[in-house]
mmCIF file of the N, C-alpha and C atoms, coordinates in Angstrom:
data_MODEL
# 
_entry.id   MODEL 
# 
loop_
_atom_site.group_PDB 
_atom_site.id 
_atom_site.type_symbol 
_atom_site.label_atom_id 
_atom_site.label_alt_id 
_atom_site.label_comp_id 
_atom_site.label_asym_id 
_atom_site.label_entity_id 
_atom_site.label_seq_id 
_atom_site.pdbx_PDB_ins_code 
_atom_site.Cartn_x 
_atom_site.Cartn_y 
_atom_site.Cartn_z 
_atom_site.occupancy 
_atom_site.B_iso_or_equiv 
_atom_site.pdbx_formal_charge 
_atom_site.auth_seq_id 
_atom_site.auth_comp_id 
_atom_site.auth_asym_id 
_atom_site.auth_atom_id 
_atom_site.pdbx_PDB_model_num 
ATOM 1   N N  . MET A 1 1  ? -25.812 19.963 6.351  1.00 0.00 ? 1  MET A N  1 
ATOM 2   C CA . MET A 1 1  ? -24.718 19.545 6.517  1.00 0.00 ? 1  MET A CA 1 
ATOM 3   C C  . MET A 1 1  ? -24.717 17.825 6.284  1.00 0.00 ? 1  MET A C  1 
ATOM 4   N N  . GLY A 1 2  ? -24.161 16.888 6.023  1.00 0.00 ? 2  GLY A N  1 
ATOM 5   C CA . GLY A 1 2  ? -24.047 15.451 6.173  1.00 0.00 ? 2  GLY A CA 1 
ATOM 6   C C  . GLY A 1 2  ? -25.191 14.937 4.866  1.00 0.00 ? 2  GLY A C  1 
ATOM 7   N N  . ARG A 1 3  ? -25.533 15.811 4.084  1.00 0.00 ? 3  ARG A N  1 
ATOM 8   C CA . ARG A 1 3  ? -26.513 15.227 2.960  1.00 0.00 ? 3  ARG A CA 1 
ATOM 9   C C  . ARG A 1 3  ? -25.822 14.760 1.795  1.00 0.00 ? 3  ARG A C  1 
ATOM 10  N N  . CYS A 1 4  ? -25.962 13.890 0.786  1.00 0.00 ? 4  CYS A N  1 
ATOM 11  C CA . CYS A 1 4  ? -25.790 13.682 -0.288 1.00 0.00 ? 4  CYS A CA 1 
ATOM 12  C C  . CYS A 1 4  ? -26.590 13.690 -1.539 1.00 0.00 ? 4  CYS A C  1 
ATOM 13  N N  . ALA A 1 5  ? -25.957 14.294 -2.601 1.00 0.00 ? 5  ALA A N  1 
ATOM 14  C CA . ALA A 1 5  ? -26.765 14.340 -3.872 1.00 0.00 ? 5  ALA A CA 1 
ATOM 15  C C  . ALA A 1 5  ? -27.012 12.610 -3.995 1.00 0.00 ? 5  ALA A C  1 
ATOM 16  N N  . PRO A 1 6  ? -27.758 12.681 -5.031 1.00 0.00 ? 6  PRO A N  1 
ATOM 17  C CA . PRO A 1 6  ? -28.406 11.375 -5.419 1.00 0.00 ? 6  PRO A CA 1 
ATOM 18  C C  . PRO A 1 6  ? -27.134 10.941 -6.517 1.00 0.00 ? 6  PRO A C  1 
ATOM 19  N N  . GLY A 1 7  ? -26.945 9.801  -6.076 1.00 0.00 ? 7  GLY A N  1 
ATOM 20  C CA . GLY A 1 7  ? -25.643 9.178  -7.054 1.00 0.00 ? 7  GLY A CA 1 
ATOM 21  C C  . GLY A 1 7  ? -24.541 9.026  -6.255 1.00 0.00 ? 7  GLY A C  1 
ATOM 22  N N  . ASP A 1 8  ? -24.132 10.014 -5.089 1.00 0.00 ? 8  ASP A N  1 
ATOM 23  C CA . ASP A 1 8  ? -23.093 10.108 -4.313 1.00 0.00 ? 8  ASP A CA 1 
ATOM 24  C C  . ASP A 1 8  ? -23.047 8.788  -3.830 1.00 0.00 ? 8  ASP A C  1 
ATOM 25  N N  . ARG A 1 9  ? -21.483 8.293  -3.259 1.00 0.00 ? 9  ARG A N  1 
ATOM 26  C CA . ARG A 1 9  ? -21.161 6.917  -2.592 1.00 0.00 ? 9  ARG A CA 1 
ATOM 27  C C  . ARG A 1 9  ? -21.569 7.375  -1.248 1.00 0.00 ? 9  ARG A C  1 
ATOM 28  N N  . SER A 1 10 ? -21.993 6.311  -0.489 1.00 0.00 ? 10 SER A N  1 
ATOM 29  C CA . SER A 1 10 ? -22.076 6.285  1.008  1.00 0.00 ? 10 SER A CA 1 
ATOM 30  C C  . SER A 1 10 ? -20.774 6.659  1.659  1.00 0.00 ? 10 SER A C  1 
ATOM 31  N N  . ILE A 1 11 ? -20.560 6.708  2.778  1.00 0.00 ? 11 ILE A N  1 
ATOM 32  C CA . ILE A 1 11 ? -19.425 6.893  3.528  1.00 0.00 ? 11 ILE A CA 1 
ATOM 33  C C  . ILE A 1 11 ? -18.858 5.786  3.468  1.00 0.00 ? 11 ILE A C  1 
ATOM 34  N N  . ALA A 1 12 ? -19.861 4.578  3.961  1.00 0.00 ? 12 ALA A N  1 
ATOM 35  C CA . ALA A 1 12 ? -19.196 3.389  4.127  1.00 0.00 ? 12 ALA A CA 1 
ATOM 36  C C  . ALA A 1 12 ? -18.624 2.783  2.696  1.00 0.00 ? 12 ALA A C  1 
ATOM 37  N N  . GLN A 1 13 ? -19.127 3.098  1.599  1.00 0.00 ? 13 GLN A N  1 
ATOM 38  C CA . GLN A 1 13 ? -18.954 2.717  0.094  1.00 0.00 ? 13 GLN A CA 1 
ATOM 39  C C  . GLN A 1 13 ? -17.450 3.311  0.079  1.00 0.00 ? 13 GLN A C  1 
ATOM 40  N N  . ARG A 1 14 ? -17.172 4.625  0.446  1.00 0.00 ? 14 ARG A N  1 
ATOM 41  C CA . ARG A 1 14 ? -15.963 5.484  0.316  1.00 0.00 ? 14 ARG A CA 1 
ATOM 42  C C  . ARG A 1 14 ? -14.684 4.757  1.303  1.00 0.00 ? 14 ARG A C  1 
ATOM 43  N N  . LEU A 1 15 ? -15.219 4.064  2.690  1.00 0.00 ? 15 LEU A N  1 
ATOM 44  C CA . LEU A 1 15 ? -14.403 3.623  3.391  1.00 0.00 ? 15 LEU A CA 1 
ATOM 45  C C  . LEU A 1 15 ? -14.033 2.301  3.038  1.00 0.00 ? 15 LEU A C  1 
ATOM 46  N N  . ASP A 1 16 ? -14.683 1.637  2.116  1.00 0.00 ? 16 ASP A N  1 
ATOM 47  C CA . ASP A 1 16 ? -14.322 0.256  1.561  1.00 0.00 ? 16 ASP A CA 1 
ATOM 48  C C  . ASP A 1 16 ? -13.501 0.378  0.640  1.00 0.00 ? 16 ASP A C  1 
ATOM 49  N N  . THR A 1 17 ? -13.469 1.534  -0.065 1.00 0.00 ? 17 THR A N  1 
ATOM 50  C CA . THR A 1 17 ? -12.675 1.613  -1.361 1.00 0.00 ? 17 THR A CA 1 
ATOM 51  C C  . THR A 1 17 ? -11.468 2.289  -1.029 1.00 0.00 ? 17 THR A C  1 
ATOM 52  N N  . MET A 1 18 ? -11.204 3.161  0.190  1.00 0.00 ? 18 MET A N  1 
ATOM 53  C CA . MET A 1 18 ? -10.114 3.266  0.831  1.00 0.00 ? 18 MET A CA 1 
ATOM 54  C C  . MET A 1 18 ? -9.394  2.344  1.532  1.00 0.00 ? 18 MET A C  1 
ATOM 55  N N  . GLU A 1 19 ? -10.037 1.290  1.794  1.00 0.00 ? 19 GLU A N  1 
ATOM 56  C CA . GLU A 1 19 ? -9.423  0.034  2.770  1.00 0.00 ? 19 GLU A CA 1 
ATOM 57  C C  . GLU A 1 19 ? -8.712  -0.789 1.220  1.00 0.00 ? 19 GLU A C  1 
ATOM 58  N N  . GLN A 1 20 ? -9.625  -0.967 0.361  1.00 0.00 ? 20 GLN A N  1 
ATOM 59  C CA . GLN A 1 20 ? -8.918  -1.707 -0.692 1.00 0.00 ? 20 GLN A CA 1 
ATOM 60  C C  . GLN A 1 20 ? -7.841  -1.102 -1.199 1.00 0.00 ? 20 GLN A C  1 
ATOM 61  N N  . GLU A 1 21 ? -8.004  0.200  -1.560 1.00 0.00 ? 21 GLU A N  1 
ATOM 62  C CA . GLU A 1 21 ? -6.435  0.851  -2.070 1.00 0.00 ? 21 GLU A CA 1 
ATOM 63  C C  . GLU A 1 21 ? -5.473  0.737  -0.866 1.00 0.00 ? 21 GLU A C  1 
ATOM 64  N N  . LEU A 1 22 ? -5.916  1.067  0.093  1.00 0.00 ? 22 LEU A N  1 
ATOM 65  C CA . LEU A 1 22 ? -4.716  0.699  1.124  1.00 0.00 ? 22 LEU A CA 1 
ATOM 66  C C  . LEU A 1 22 ? -3.969  -0.526 1.341  1.00 0.00 ? 22 LEU A C  1 
ATOM 67  N N  . GLY A 1 23 ? -5.032  -1.669 0.986  1.00 0.00 ? 23 GLY A N  1 
ATOM 68  C CA . GLY A 1 23 ? -4.643  -3.372 0.503  1.00 0.00 ? 23 GLY A CA 1 
ATOM 69  C C  . GLY A 1 23 ? -3.194  -3.091 -0.503 1.00 0.00 ? 23 GLY A C  1 
ATOM 70  N N  . GLY A 1 24 ? -3.819  -2.453 -1.300 1.00 0.00 ? 24 GLY A N  1 
ATOM 71  C CA . GLY A 1 24 ? -2.884  -2.720 -2.633 1.00 0.00 ? 24 GLY A CA 1 
ATOM 72  C C  . GLY A 1 24 ? -1.579  -1.670 -2.328 1.00 0.00 ? 24 GLY A C  1 
ATOM 73  N N  . VAL A 1 25 ? -1.479  -0.519 -1.924 1.00 0.00 ? 25 VAL A N  1 
ATOM 74  C CA . VAL A 1 25 ? -0.576  -0.022 -1.305 1.00 0.00 ? 25 VAL A CA 1 
ATOM 75  C C  . VAL A 1 25 ? 0.612   -0.872 -0.716 1.00 0.00 ? 25 VAL A C  1 
ATOM 76  N N  . ARG A 1 26 ? -0.200  -1.316 0.593  1.00 0.00 ? 26 ARG A N  1 
ATOM 77  C CA . ARG A 1 26 ? 0.591   -2.547 1.395  1.00 0.00 ? 26 ARG A CA 1 
ATOM 78  C C  . ARG A 1 26 ? 1.472   -3.501 0.650  1.00 0.00 ? 26 ARG A C  1 
ATOM 79  N N  . GLN A 1 27 ? 0.884   -4.167 -0.513 1.00 0.00 ? 27 GLN A N  1 
ATOM 80  C CA . GLN A 1 27 ? 1.268   -5.094 -1.443 1.00 0.00 ? 27 GLN A CA 1 
ATOM 81  C C  . GLN A 1 27 ? 2.528   -4.717 -2.220 1.00 0.00 ? 27 GLN A C  1 
ATOM 82  N N  . ASP A 1 28 ? 2.134   -3.339 -2.664 1.00 0.00 ? 28 ASP A N  1 
ATOM 83  C CA . ASP A 1 28 ? 3.036   -2.619 -3.802 1.00 0.00 ? 28 ASP A CA 1 
ATOM 84  C C  . ASP A 1 28 ? 4.498   -2.410 -2.753 1.00 0.00 ? 28 ASP A C  1 
ATOM 85  N N  . LEU A 1 29 ? 4.203   -2.077 -1.313 1.00 0.00 ? 29 LEU A N  1 
ATOM 86  C CA . LEU A 1 29 ? 5.464   -1.683 -0.674 1.00 0.00 ? 29 LEU A CA 1 
ATOM 87  C C  . LEU A 1 29 ? 6.373   -2.730 -0.082 1.00 0.00 ? 29 LEU A C  1 
ATOM 88  N N  . GLY A 1 30 ? 5.421   -4.245 0.165  1.00 0.00 ? 30 GLY A N  1 
ATOM 89  C CA . GLY A 1 30 ? 6.008   -5.495 0.191  1.00 0.00 ? 30 GLY A CA 1 
ATOM 90  C C  . GLY A 1 30 ? 6.928   -5.814 -1.089 1.00 0.00 ? 30 GLY A C  1 
ATOM 91  N N  . ASP A 1 31 ? 6.357   -5.562 -2.165 1.00 0.00 ? 31 ASP A N  1 
ATOM 92  C CA . ASP A 1 31 ? 7.037   -5.691 -3.463 1.00 0.00 ? 31 ASP A CA 1 
ATOM 93  C C  . ASP A 1 31 ? 8.322   -5.159 -3.717 1.00 0.00 ? 31 ASP A C  1 
ATOM 94  N N  . VAL A 1 32 ? 8.145   -3.802 -3.244 1.00 0.00 ? 32 VAL A N  1 
ATOM 95  C CA . VAL A 1 32 ? 9.285   -2.785 -3.541 1.00 0.00 ? 32 VAL A CA 1 
ATOM 96  C C  . VAL A 1 32 ? 10.682  -3.382 -2.220 1.00 0.00 ? 32 VAL A C  1 
ATOM 97  N N  . LYS A 1 33 ? 10.135  -3.798 -1.214 1.00 0.00 ? 33 LYS A N  1 
ATOM 98  C CA . LYS A 1 33 ? 11.228  -4.365 -0.372 1.00 0.00 ? 33 LYS A CA 1 
ATOM 99  C C  . LYS A 1 33 ? 11.658  -5.558 -0.765 1.00 0.00 ? 33 LYS A C  1 
ATOM 100 N N  . ARG A 1 34 ? 10.947  -6.411 -1.350 1.00 0.00 ? 34 ARG A N  1 
ATOM 101 C CA . ARG A 1 34 ? 11.438  -7.601 -1.827 1.00 0.00 ? 34 ARG A CA 1 
ATOM 102 C C  . ARG A 1 34 ? 12.569  -7.283 -2.893 1.00 0.00 ? 34 ARG A C  1 
ATOM 103 N N  . LEU A 1 35 ? 12.199  -6.310 -3.957 1.00 0.00 ? 35 LEU A N  1 
ATOM 104 C CA . LEU A 1 35 ? 13.392  -5.867 -4.949 1.00 0.00 ? 35 LEU A CA 1 
ATOM 105 C C  . LEU A 1 35 ? 14.529  -5.317 -4.292 1.00 0.00 ? 35 LEU A C  1 
ATOM 106 N N  . LEU A 1 36 ? 14.202  -4.177 -3.335 1.00 0.00 ? 36 LEU A N  1 
ATOM 107 C CA . LEU A 1 36 ? 15.388  -3.684 -3.084 1.00 0.00 ? 36 LEU A CA 1 
ATOM 108 C C  . LEU A 1 36 ? 16.219  -4.733 -2.403 1.00 0.00 ? 36 LEU A C  1 
ATOM 109 N N  . THR A 1 37 ? 15.890  -5.746 -1.636 1.00 0.00 ? 37 THR A N  1 
ATOM 110 C CA . THR A 1 37 ? 16.430  -6.723 -0.711 1.00 0.00 ? 37 THR A CA 1 
ATOM 111 C C  . THR A 1 37 ? 17.331  -7.586 -1.864 1.00 0.00 ? 37 THR A C  1 
ATOM 112 N N  . ALA A 1 38 ? 16.600  -7.924 -2.871 1.00 0.00 ? 38 ALA A N  1 
ATOM 113 C CA . ALA A 1 38 ? 17.400  -8.769 -3.976 1.00 0.00 ? 38 ALA A CA 1 
ATOM 114 C C  . ALA A 1 38 ? 18.447  -7.842 -4.498 1.00 0.00 ? 38 ALA A C  1 
ATOM 115 N N  . VAL A 1 39 ? 18.437  -6.574 -4.754 1.00 0.00 ? 39 VAL A N  1 
ATOM 116 C CA . VAL A 1 39 ? 19.219  -5.722 -5.214 1.00 0.00 ? 39 VAL A CA 1 
ATOM 117 C C  . VAL A 1 39 ? 20.664  -5.434 -4.382 1.00 0.00 ? 39 VAL A C  1 
ATOM 118 N N  . ALA A 1 40 ? 20.200  -5.539 -3.312 1.00 0.00 ? 40 ALA A N  1 
ATOM 119 C CA . ALA A 1 40 ? 21.092  -5.187 -1.973 1.00 0.00 ? 40 ALA A CA 1 
ATOM 120 C C  . ALA A 1 40 ? 22.062  -6.427 -2.245 1.00 0.00 ? 40 ALA A C  1 
ATOM 121 N N  . ARG A 1 41 ? 21.452  -7.880 -2.134 1.00 0.00 ? 41 ARG A N  1 
ATOM 122 C CA . ARG A 1 41 ? 21.864  -9.106 -1.865 1.00 0.00 ? 41 ARG A CA 1 
ATOM 123 C C  . ARG A 1 41 ? 22.876  -9.213 -3.490 1.00 0.00 ? 41 ARG A C  1 
ATOM 124 N N  . ALA A 1 42 ? 22.411  -8.904 -4.366 1.00 0.00 ? 42 ALA A N  1 
ATOM 125 C CA . ALA A 1 42 ? 23.266  -9.064 -5.648 1.00 0.00 ? 42 ALA A CA 1 
ATOM 126 C C  . ALA A 1 42 ? 24.508  -8.200 -5.558 1.00 0.00 ? 42 ALA A C  1 
ATOM 127 N N  . GLN A 1 43 ? 24.290  -6.866 -5.070 1.00 0.00 ? 43 GLN A N  1 
ATOM 128 C CA . GLN A 1 43 ? 25.764  -6.100 -4.845 1.00 0.00 ? 43 GLN A CA 1 
ATOM 129 C C  . GLN A 1 43 ? 26.507  -6.554 -3.553 1.00 0.00 ? 43 GLN A C  1 
ATOM 130 N N  . GLY A 1 44 ? 26.184  -8.057 -3.176 1.00 0.00 ? 44 GLY A N  1 
ATOM 131 C CA . GLY A 1 44 ? 26.919  -8.380 -1.824 1.00 0.00 ? 44 GLY A CA 1 
ATOM 132 C C  . GLY A 1 44 ? 26.416  -7.877 -0.512 1.00 0.00 ? 44 GLY A C  1 
ATOM 133 N N  . ILE A 1 45 ? 25.370  -7.125 -0.455 1.00 0.00 ? 45 ILE A N  1 
ATOM 134 C CA . ILE A 1 45 ? 25.105  -6.382 1.258  1.00 0.00 ? 45 ILE A CA 1 
ATOM 135 C C  . ILE A 1 45 ? 23.943  -7.103 1.363  1.00 0.00 ? 45 ILE A C  1 
ATOM 136 N N  . ASP A 1 46 ? 24.342  -7.374 2.908  1.00 0.00 ? 46 ASP A N  1 
ATOM 137 C CA . ASP A 1 46 ? 23.416  -8.297 3.697  1.00 0.00 ? 46 ASP A CA 1 
ATOM 138 C C  . ASP A 1 46 ? 22.438  -7.178 4.314  1.00 0.00 ? 46 ASP A C  1 
ATOM 139 N N  . PRO A 1 47 ? 20.982  -6.782 3.633  1.00 0.00 ? 47 PRO A N  1 
ATOM 140 C CA . PRO A 1 47 ? 20.085  -5.812 4.256  1.00 0.00 ? 47 PRO A CA 1 
ATOM 141 C C  . PRO A 1 47 ? 19.581  -5.993 5.711  1.00 0.00 ? 47 PRO A C  1 
ATOM 142 N N  . ASP A 1 48 ? 20.211  -7.689 6.303  1.00 0.00 ? 48 ASP A N  1 
ATOM 143 C CA . ASP A 1 48 ? 19.791  -7.598 7.632  1.00 0.00 ? 48 ASP A CA 1 
ATOM 144 C C  . ASP A 1 48 ? 20.490  -6.862 8.528  1.00 0.00 ? 48 ASP A C  1 
ATOM 145 N N  . THR A 1 49 ? 21.874  -6.778 8.243  1.00 0.00 ? 49 THR A N  1 
ATOM 146 C CA . THR A 1 49 ? 23.089  -5.998 8.710  1.00 0.00 ? 49 THR A CA 1 
ATOM 147 C C  . THR A 1 49 ? 23.029  -4.564 8.848  1.00 0.00 ? 49 THR A C  1 
ATOM 148 N N  . ILE A 1 50 ? 22.506  -4.034 8.001  1.00 0.00 ? 50 ILE A N  1 
ATOM 149 C CA . ILE A 1 50 ? 22.385  -2.290 8.217  1.00 0.00 ? 50 ILE A CA 1 
ATOM 150 C C  . ILE A 1 50 ? 21.264  -1.904 8.810  1.00 0.00 ? 50 ILE A C  1 
ATOM 151 N N  . SER A 1 51 ? 21.990  -1.025 9.716  1.00 0.00 ? 51 SER A N  1 
ATOM 152 C CA . SER A 1 51 ? 20.897  -0.250 10.551 1.00 0.00 ? 51 SER A CA 1 
ATOM 153 C C  . SER A 1 51 ? 20.661  1.012  10.244 1.00 0.00 ? 51 SER A C  1 
# 
């Protein structure tokens, strides 16, 4: 157990990839939030008052 086949990525490399992908997801979620806020405001809804 714990052995890697030749050519396999190390755990550190896999963690780096996951960290990069998570950063992309965070950015996408921020974009979605901005889009939904703009749509709400265009409909006359103040998103800051919705609980």
